[in-house]
C-alpha positions as CSV (number, residue, x, y, z in Angstrom):
1,M,-4.1,4.6,0.8
2,V,0.1,4.5,1.2
3,K,1.5,1.3,2.4
4,R,4.9,1.0,4.4
5,V,5.6,-2.0,2.5
6,T,5.1,-3.0,-0.7
7,A,6.6,-6.0,-3.3
8,T,7.9,-5.8,-7.0
9,D,6.2,-7.9,-9.8
10,E,9.5,-10.5,-9.2
11,T,8.8,-10.8,-5.4
12,L,5.2,-11.5,-5.8
13,R,5.8,-14.4,-8.2
14,L,8.5,-15.8,-6.2
15,L,6.3,-15.1,-2.8
16,A,3.4,-17.6,-5.0
17,K,6.3,-20.4,-5.5
18,L,7.5,-20.2,-2.1
19,K,3.9,-20.6,-0.7
20,A,2.9,-23.4,-3.1
21,K,6.3,-25.4,-1.6
22,Y,5.8,-23.8,2.0
23,G,2.2,-23.3,2.7
24,D,1.6,-20.0,4.6
25,L,4.6,-17.7,4.9
26,M,5.6,-14.7,6.8
27,F,8.7,-12.2,6.9
28,H,10.4,-10.3,9.5
29,Q,13.2,-8.0,9.1
30,S,15.4,-8.0,12.5
31,G,18.6,-6.0,11.4
32,G,20.4,-8.7,13.3
33,C,23.6,-9.3,13.7
34,C,23.9,-12.8,11.5
35,D,21.8,-11.7,8.6
36,G,21.6,-7.9,8.4
37,S,18.6,-6.4,7.8
38,S,17.5,-8.3,5.0
39,P,14.1,-9.4,4.9
40,M,13.5,-13.6,6.1
41,C,10.8,-15.3,5.0
42,Y,9.5,-18.0,6.9
43,P,6.7,-20.4,7.4
44,R,4.5,-18.7,9.1
45,E,3.7,-21.3,11.8
46,E,7.5,-21.6,12.0
47,F,8.5,-17.9,13.4
48,R,7.1,-16.2,16.9
49,V,6.5,-12.9,16.7
50,G,6.2,-10.9,19.8
51,D,5.7,-7.2,21.2
52,S,9.0,-6.4,20.4
53,D,8.3,-7.0,16.7
54,V,6.2,-4.3,14.5
55,L,3.1,-5.9,12.0
56,L,3.6,-2.9,8.9
57,G,1.3,-4.7,6.8
58,E,1.5,-7.6,4.5
59,I,3.0,-8.4,0.7
60,G,0.9,-10.6,-1.5
61,N,-1.4,-12.0,1.3
62,T,1.9,-12.2,3.6
63,P,2.6,-10.2,6.8
64,F,5.8,-8.4,7.5
65,Y,7.0,-7.3,10.4
66,M,9.8,-5.6,11.7
67,A,11.7,-5.3,15.1
68,K,10.3,-2.4,17.3
69,D,14.0,-0.8,17.2
70,Q,15.0,-1.3,13.2
71,Y,11.4,0.0,12.7
72,E,12.6,2.9,14.5
73,Y,14.9,3.9,12.0
74,W,13.2,2.7,8.8
75,K,9.3,4.5,10.0
76,H,9.8,7.3,7.8
77,T,10.3,5.2,5.1
78,Q,8.2,3.0,2.4
79,L,9.9,-0.6,1.9
80,I,9.8,-2.0,-1.0
81,I,10.6,-5.7,-1.1
82,D,12.6,-7.0,-4.5
83,V,14.4,-10.1,-5.7
84,V,17.7,-10.4,-6.7
85,N,20.2,-13.2,-7.9
86,G,22.1,-14.5,-5.0
87,R,22.1,-16.1,-1.7
88,G,20.5,-14.2,1.4
89,G,20.1,-14.9,4.7
90,M,20.8,-18.7,5.5
91,F,17.0,-19.3,6.9
92,S,14.9,-17.5,4.5
93,L,13.2,-20.1,2.2
94,E,14.7,-17.9,-0.8
95,G,18.0,-19.4,-0.9
96,P,18.1,-22.5,-2.5
97,E,15.9,-20.9,-5.2
98,G,19.5,-19.1,-6.0
99,K,17.7,-15.8,-5.5
100,R,17.1,-13.4,-2.3
101,F,15.0,-11.1,-1.2
102,L,16.2,-7.3,-0.5
103,T,14.7,-4.3,0.7
104,R,14.4,-1.1,-1.1
105,S,13.4,2.3,-0.2
106,R,12.1,5.4,-0.6
107,V,11.1,8.6,2.1
108,F,7.5,8.9,2.6
109,T,5.9,12.6,1.9
110,E,4.5,14.5,4.5
111,E,1.4,14.3,2.9
112,E,1.7,10.7,3.2
113,L,3.3,10.6,7.0
114,A,-0.1,12.6,7.7
115,E,-2.2,9.7,5.9
116,L,-0.3,6.9,7.9
117,D,-0.8,8.7,11.4
118,M,-4.5,8.8,10.4
119,A,-4.8,5.4,10.3
120,K,-3.0,4.5,13.6
């Protein structure tokens, strides 16, 4: 089954390290002004999602949400969450590790889009 969001092995390793340190986590990608459209990682209980957020799926048993207006731009693509060296969003938990999460993407095929529509 096709997924809207996936992660690289390096992302999953960093996520496991962050979970050991902070407990249950979640991702949110907003497209806001301060941190652009970077995926931000937060302690699960410290970020509230609402009606303006879409749950895309989970990576490493960690929910990944996106702001609804951003989702409209990205809904035709699979998000692949990766990790690179450097500083990311100032509130995201990976910053002190000298890493940042990065969204890569690929366009879904027509067949994959049909499968996603059937799963709704």
